[in-house]
N, C-alpha and C positions, 0 to 999 in steps of 0.2 A: 443268542442272535447278534448278527453283525449290525454295526450302526449304519443308519441310511442318512442320505442327503435328498431333500426333496427339491425339485426344480419345478416351480409353477409357470406352465407355459401359456395357458389360455384362461380367459374369464368369459363365461357364456351368460347371456341374460336369460333367466328362466322365465316361462310363462307365469309362473307364480311370482308375483312382484315384491314378495317378502323375502325371496332368496336369490341368490346367484350361484352358478355353477362354476367350479374350478376344475381345470383338467392339470393333473400333476404327474410328474415322472419321479419314482423313487429309485436311487442308485444305492448299491451295496458295496461296502469295502470288502476286501479279501480277508478271510479269517487267518488264524496262525498256520494253517496247513495250505494255505494257497487257494482255497476254494472261494467262489464268489457266486452269489445269486444272480440271476438275470435281473435287469431293471423292471419294474412293476409299474404300469401306468394305470391311474385310477381317476374317476371324477367324484367330487363331493360337492355338497352344498353349504354355502355360508350366509348369513343374513345380509340382505341388500340394506341399502339406506332406509328403506320403508320398513324392512324387517327390524332394524335397530329401533326405530321410532315406535314400532309396536311394543317391542321389548320394555322400551322406557315408560311408554303409557299404560301398557296393561300386562307386561310380563311378570312372571313370579320373582320374588326376592331372590331366589337362587339364580334365576337368568340374568337379573340385573347386577348380582354380585360377580357372576361370571364375566359379565361384559366389562366391568370395572377392572376385573383382574386381568383381562386381555389388553386392556388400555395401559394398565401399570406394566405389563410384561413387555410391551413395545418400548416404554421409556427405560425400563431396567435393562434391557438388552443394550442400549446405547450408553448408559452409566455404566455398565460392566466394562464395556469395551474402553471407556475413558480412565477407568481405574486401572485396567491393564496396561494402559499405555503411559501412565503417570506414577512414576516411583514416589512423587512426593502427594500423592492423593490422599486428602483428609477433609473433613466437613468444611473448614475454613478455606480451603482451597476451591472445593466444589461449589461454594456458594457464590464465587466470583465469576463462575462460568454456567450456573445453573439455568439462566435464560435460553442456553444453547440446547436444553433437554427438555423443553415443553412440547407438548403433543404437536402444536403448530409449527415450531421449529424443525422438529424431525420431520413433519410431513413435506418440509420444503428442502430437505437434504436430496441429493442426488439417490436414486435407487440402489445404485452399487455401493455407495457409502453406507446406507442403511444395512444393506445385506451383509456387508462384511462383519458386522457384530454378530450376526447370528449364525457364522460358520461353527460347526460343533468342535469341541476339543479334541475328538476322536479323529477328525479329519485333518486338523492341524498336524496330530502325532503321525498320521499315516503319510502325509507329505513329508514330514522330517525323516521318517524311515526311508522313503523312496529317493529322496535328496542324497542321503548318507549311503545309499546303495549304488547311485548312479556316478555322482560327482567326482570320488577320487580317481576313477579309470578315465574320466573325461578331461579333468583339470591337471592331473598330476599332483594335486595338493594333498597331503597327508590326512588320513581319516579324522585326526583331531581337528585340524582346522575346518574341515567339512561340518564336523559335528558343533564346533562353536559357530559358524555361520547359521545353522539351524536355530541356536539359541536366539540369535539376533531376529530371524525371521518369525519365530514363535512369539517374539514380543512386539512384532511389527515394527521393527527399526526404532522402537521408542527408546531403548536403551542407549542408542548411539546417534540420537536424533540430532545432535549439534556436531556430530563428526562426519561432516559432508564428504570428506577424503574416503573414508570407509564406505559409506554408503554408495559414492560412484564407483567403488571397486566391486561392491556385492551385486550392483545391477547387471553387469555383463555375466556374472556367475548365473543369476536366475535366467538370463537369456540362453546361455549354454545349456541349462537344464531344460528348457523349453524346447531346444533343438534336438536333444538326445532322449528325452522321455518318450515312451510309447503313446500312442493315440489315446488309449485307455486311461493313462496317468493324466494327461494332458485335459481330458474331458473331467476326470474326476476333481482335479486341483484347479480348475479354471478360475473358480472364485478366489482362491487362496493368491494364485499368481496375480490376478487383477487388483486385489487388495495390496499386496506388497508393491507392486509398481506404483499405484496411486499413492501409498504412504510414503514411499521413497521420494516420488516428485514433490509431495507435500513439504517434506522437510527440507529438501533442496531449495524449493521456492522460497520458503519462509527465510532462508539464508539470503537470497536475492533481494528480499524486501527489506531485510535489516540493512543491507549493504546500501540500498538505494537511500535509505532513510538517513543514515549515517553519512551520506556524501551530497546532501542537499545544499551545503554551504552555509547553513544558518550559524 
């Protein structure tokens, strides 16, 4: 079965105060033969705040364990993304930034930032494949160079985060991809393109802050 990506579009308040209804659209990647299933739109119910209270007060042990597991998954997704972005990741290093990974801290993140950590590996790989397919003809850059660029993208710029010159060179390449990719690909990879743009801007901005601090004249 193809890998899917789900886009939640609407939350509907249910007549049952213990649940809320989500409307979501599931998109499928092409298989190796180029076949692709049509998107599937579904609705499903999740516990509302009152439903969570009911689980905590009178739910079964299994329900409560699942709730804790779901909460842990939210934090784990962010920690996993941090590990992927930091080559020096270790417990001692993590302890210095652990305050950024509390449930409260994550809830205060921008939705697009939280969302980026949940992009499936298979979708990143599909993006890299499409990028390698399109970009040599668009840029005139050799296939090896295009492939190396995807290595940087798959690491969300983390492996060159201090190389601002290269980041500035790669951003226009992403813009070219956006201009020449088909509508279907742009829709499929919209979260990835948004993540890459945001990460690049973050690393470029960190350099600006550093320069500002270094030139305060103290």
